[in-house]
Structures are given as C-alpha cells and as structure tokens.
ROSE-4610 file (N, C-alpha, C; in Angstrom, 1 decimal, always signed):
// ROSE-4610
residu = [M/M/M/E/E/E/K/K/K/F/F/F/K/K/K/E/E/E/E/E/E/N/N/N/N/N/N/I/I/I/I/I/I/L/L/L/N/N/N/S/S/S/L/L/L/G/G/G/Y/Y/Y/H/H/H/L/L/L/R/R/R/Q/Q/Q/I/I/I/R/R/R/Q/Q/Q/Q/Q/Q/K/K/K/K/K/K/L/L/L/R/R/R/Q/Q/Q/K/K/K/T/T/T/I/I/I/A/A/A/K/K/K/L/L/L/C/C/C/E/E/E/M/M/M/D/D/D/S/S/S/G/G/G/S/S/S/Y/Y/Y/S/S/S/N/N/N/I/I/I/E/E/E/N/N/N/G/G/G/K/K/K/R/R/R/N/N/N/I/I/I/T/T/T/I/I/I/L/L/L/T/T/T/L/L/L/L/L/L/K/K/K/I/I/I/S/S/S/K/K/K/V/V/V/L/L/L/D/D/D/V/V/V/S/S/S/M/M/M/S/S/S/E/E/E/L/L/L/M/M/M/N/N/N/F/F/F/E/E/E/I/I/I/E/E/E/R/R/R]
num = [1/1/1/2/2/2/3/3/3/4/4/4/5/5/5/6/6/6/7/7/7/8/8/8/9/9/9/10/10/10/11/11/11/12/12/12/13/13/13/14/14/14/15/15/15/16/16/16/17/17/17/18/18/18/19/19/19/20/20/20/21/21/21/22/22/22/23/23/23/24/24/24/25/25/25/26/26/26/27/27/27/28/28/28/29/29/29/30/30/30/31/31/31/32/32/32/33/33/33/34/34/34/35/35/35/36/36/36/37/37/37/38/38/38/39/39/39/40/40/40/41/41/41/42/42/42/43/43/43/44/44/44/45/45/45/46/46/46/47/47/47/48/48/48/49/49/49/50/50/50/51/51/51/52/52/52/53/53/53/54/54/54/55/55/55/56/56/56/57/57/57/58/58/58/59/59/59/60/60/60/61/61/61/62/62/62/63/63/63/64/64/64/65/65/65/66/66/66/67/67/67/68/68/68/69/69/69/70/70/70/71/71/71/72/72/72/73/73/73/74/74/74/75/75/75/76/76/76/77/77/77/78/78/78/79/79/79/80/80/80]
x = [-7.8/-7.4/-6.1/-5.2/-3.9/-4.1/-5.2/-5.5/-5.8/-6.6/-6.9/-5.7/-4.8/-3.6/-2.7/-2.6/-1.9/-2.5/-3.8/-4.5/-4.4/-4.4/-4.3/-2.9/-1.9/-0.5/-0.4/-1.0/-1.0/-1.6/-2.8/-3.5/-2.6/-2.1/-1.3/+0.0/+0.6/+1.8/+1.4/+0.2/-0.2/-0.6/-1.2/-1.5/-0.3/+0.7/+1.9/+2.7/+2.7/+3.4/+2.7/+1.4/+0.7/+1.0/+1.0/+1.3/+2.7/+3.6/+5.0/+5.1/+4.4/+4.4/+3.8/+2.7/+2.2/+3.1/+3.7/+4.6/+5.8/+6.4/+7.6/+7.2/+6.0/+5.6/+5.5/+5.2/+5.1/+6.4/+7.4/+8.8/+8.8/+8.1/+8.1/+8.9/+9.4/+10.1/+9.2/+9.5/+8.7/+8.6/+9.8/+9.9/+9.0/+8.8/+8.0/+6.5/+6.1/+4.7/+4.4/+5.3/+5.1/+4.9/+5.8/+5.7/+4.3/+3.9/+2.7/+1.5/+1.6/+0.5/+0.6/+1.6/+1.8/+2.0/+3.0/+3.4/+4.9/+5.5/+7.0/+7.3/+8.5/+8.8/+8.9/+9.2/+9.2/+7.8/+6.8/+5.4/+5.0/+5.3/+5.0/+5.7/+6.9/+7.7/+7.1/+6.6/+5.9/+4.7/+4.0/+2.8/+3.2/+4.2/+4.6/+5.2/+5.7/+6.3/+5.3/+4.0/+3.0/+3.1/+3.7/+3.9/+2.9/+2.1/+1.2/-0.1/-1.1/-2.5/-2.9/-3.5/-3.8/-5.3/-5.7/-7.1/-7.5/-8.8/-9.3/-9.0/-8.9/-8.5/-7.1/-6.2/-4.8/-4.7/-5.5/-5.5/-6.0/-7.0/-7.5/-6.4/-5.6/-4.5/-3.5/-3.2/-2.2/-2.8/-4.0/-4.6/-4.6/-4.8/-4.7/-3.3/-2.3/-0.9/-0.5/-0.9/-0.5/-1.3/-2.4/-3.3/-3.9/-4.4/-5.2/-6.5/-7.4/-8.7/-8.5/-9.4/-9.3/-9.6/-10.5/-10.7/-9.5/-8.7/-7.4/-6.5/-6.4/-5.5/-6.0/-7.3/-7.8/-7.9/-7.5/-7.6/-6.2/-6.0/-4.7/-5.0/-4.1/-4.1/-3.6/-4.2/-3.7/-2.7/-1.5/-0.4/-0.5/-0.7/-0.7/+0.5]
y = [+3.0/+2.0/+2.4/+3.1/+3.5/+4.5/+5.4/+6.4/+5.7/+4.6/+3.9/+3.3/+2.7/+2.1/+3.2/+4.4/+5.5/+5.9/+6.0/+6.4/+5.4/+4.1/+3.0/+3.1/+3.4/+3.5/+4.7/+5.8/+6.9/+6.6/+5.9/+5.5/+4.6/+3.5/+2.6/+3.2/+4.1/+4.8/+5.7/+6.4/+7.3/+6.4/+5.3/+4.4/+3.9/+3.5/+3.0/+4.0/+5.2/+6.3/+6.6/+6.5/+6.7/+5.6/+4.4/+3.3/+3.4/+3.8/+4.0/+5.1/+6.2/+7.2/+6.7/+6.0/+5.5/+4.5/+3.6/+2.6/+3.3/+4.3/+5.0/+5.8/+6.4/+7.1/+6.1/+4.9/+3.9/+3.2/+3.6/+3.1/+1.5/+1.1/-0.3/-0.5/-1.7/-2.1/-2.8/-2.7/-3.5/-5.0/-5.5/-6.9/-7.3/-6.4/-6.7/-6.7/-5.7/-5.7/-6.9/-7.2/-8.4/-9.7/-9.9/-11.1/-11.2/-10.1/-10.0/-10.2/-9.8/-9.9/-11.3/-12.1/-13.4/-13.3/-12.4/-12.3/-12.1/-12.3/-12.1/-10.6/-10.2/-8.8/-8.2/-8.9/-8.4/-8.0/-8.8/-8.4/-7.2/-7.0/-5.8/-4.6/-4.8/-3.7/-3.3/-4.2/-3.9/-3.1/-3.3/-2.5/-1.1/-0.9/+0.5/+1.2/+0.4/+1.0/+1.2/+0.9/+1.0/+0.0/-1.1/-2.1/-3.3/-3.2/-4.4/-3.9/-4.4/-4.1/-5.1/-4.6/-5.5/-5.7/-6.8/-7.0/-6.2/-6.1/-5.4/-6.2/-7.6/-8.4/-8.2/-8.0/-7.6/-6.3/-5.3/-4.0/-4.1/-4.9/-5.1/-5.6/-6.6/-7.2/-6.0/-5.3/-4.2/-3.2/-2.8/-1.9/-2.4/-3.7/-4.3/-4.2/-4.6/-4.6/-3.2/-2.2/-0.8/-0.1/-0.8/-0.3/+1.0/+1.0/+2.2/+1.6/+2.5/+2.1/+2.0/+1.2/+1.1/+2.5/+3.3/+4.6/+5.5/+5.3/+6.1/+5.6/+4.3/+3.9/+4.4/+4.5/+4.9/+6.5/+7.2/+8.6/+9.2/+9.2/+9.6/+10.5/+11.4/+12.3/+11.6/+11.7/+11.1/+12.1/+11.7/+12.5/+12.5/+13.6/+13.6/+14.2]
z = [-23.8/-22.9/-22.2/-23.0/-22.4/-21.3/-21.5/-20.4/-19.1/-19.1/-17.9/-17.3/-18.1/-17.6/-16.8/-17.4/-16.8/-15.5/-15.5/-14.3/-13.2/-13.6/-12.6/-12.0/-12.8/-12.3/-11.3/-11.6/-10.7/-9.4/-9.4/-8.2/-7.4/-8.0/-7.3/-6.7/-7.4/-6.9/-5.7/-5.8/-4.7/-3.4/-3.6/-2.5/-1.8/-2.7/-2.1/-1.4/-1.8/-1.2/+0.2/+0.2/+1.5/+2.5/+2.0/+2.9/+3.5/+2.6/+3.1/+4.2/+4.0/+5.0/+6.3/+6.3/+7.5/+8.2/+7.4/+7.9/+8.6/+7.9/+8.5/+9.7/+9.8/+11.0/+12.2/+11.9/+13.0/+13.2/+12.5/+12.6/+12.4/+11.4/+11.0/+9.7/+9.6/+8.3/+7.4/+6.1/+5.1/+5.5/+5.8/+6.1/+7.3/+8.3/+9.4/+9.0/+8.2/+7.7/+6.9/+6.0/+5.1/+5.9/+6.9/+7.7/+8.4/+9.0/+9.8/+8.8/+7.6/+6.6/+5.9/+6.2/+5.6/+4.1/+3.8/+2.4/+2.4/+1.2/+1.2/+1.1/+1.5/+1.6/+0.2/-0.8/-2.2/-2.6/-2.3/-2.7/-2.0/-0.7/+0.0/-0.5/-0.9/-1.5/-2.8/-3.6/-4.8/-4.6/-3.5/-3.2/-2.9/-2.1/-1.7/-3.0/-3.9/-5.1/-6.2/-5.9/-6.9/-8.1/-7.9/-8.9/-8.8/-7.7/-7.5/-7.1/-7.8/-7.4/-6.4/-5.3/-4.2/-4.0/-3.4/-3.1/-1.8/-1.6/-0.5/+0.8/+0.7/+1.8/+2.2/+1.3/+1.6/+2.2/+1.7/+2.3/+3.8/+4.0/+5.4/+6.3/+5.8/+6.6/+7.0/+6.0/+6.2/+7.2/+7.1/+8.0/+9.4/+9.6/+11.0/+11.5/+10.6/+11.1/+11.4/+10.6/+10.8/+11.9/+12.3/+13.4/+13.0/+11.7/+11.2/+10.5/+10.4/+9.8/+8.3/+7.6/+6.2/+5.6/+6.2/+5.6/+5.7/+6.7/+6.8/+5.7/+5.4/+4.4/+3.0/+2.8/+1.5/+1.4/+2.5/+2.5/+2.0/+0.7/+0.2/-1.0/-1.3/-2.4/-3.6/-4.7/-6.0/-6.6/-6.7/-7.3/-8.8/-9.4/-10.8/-11.4]
C-alpha cells in the first residue's frame, strides 16, 4: 500500500509541475487561475504543489482557463 501512496505523490507532483509551467508560459498568476476556476487560491496552489488530487471536472476547468486541451494537460513526464 505504501508503494501506491508514493507513486500517487510522484504523479501529483509531476502534474502540478506541468500545470505550473503552462501557467507561467501564459504569464498568469495562481490567483487568476483559481478565480476563473471558481476555487480559492490555496486550493489551486495545492494542486500545483502536488498536495491535492483533483477531479477530471476540475482539470477540465483548468484546461479551459489555460486555453489548452485536456490531452496537453495530461501530457507530462512523471518525475521519479
């Protein structure tokens, strides 16, 4: 069970890093993304920091705000 927890953390951290890179390329602030996704900035920050597992619907909101496809959001390298 511990192995799965560690793998989950790696995936969440990798996704968060990828989201941060896209957001920064688009010169947007976390606060802006959070507001447009109707969430508080702390929650969005936790996503980018790999501390929060998100639903597919939240990921869809983020993709629309960042103006990228879902497949682009999910196209990230898993950092081991």
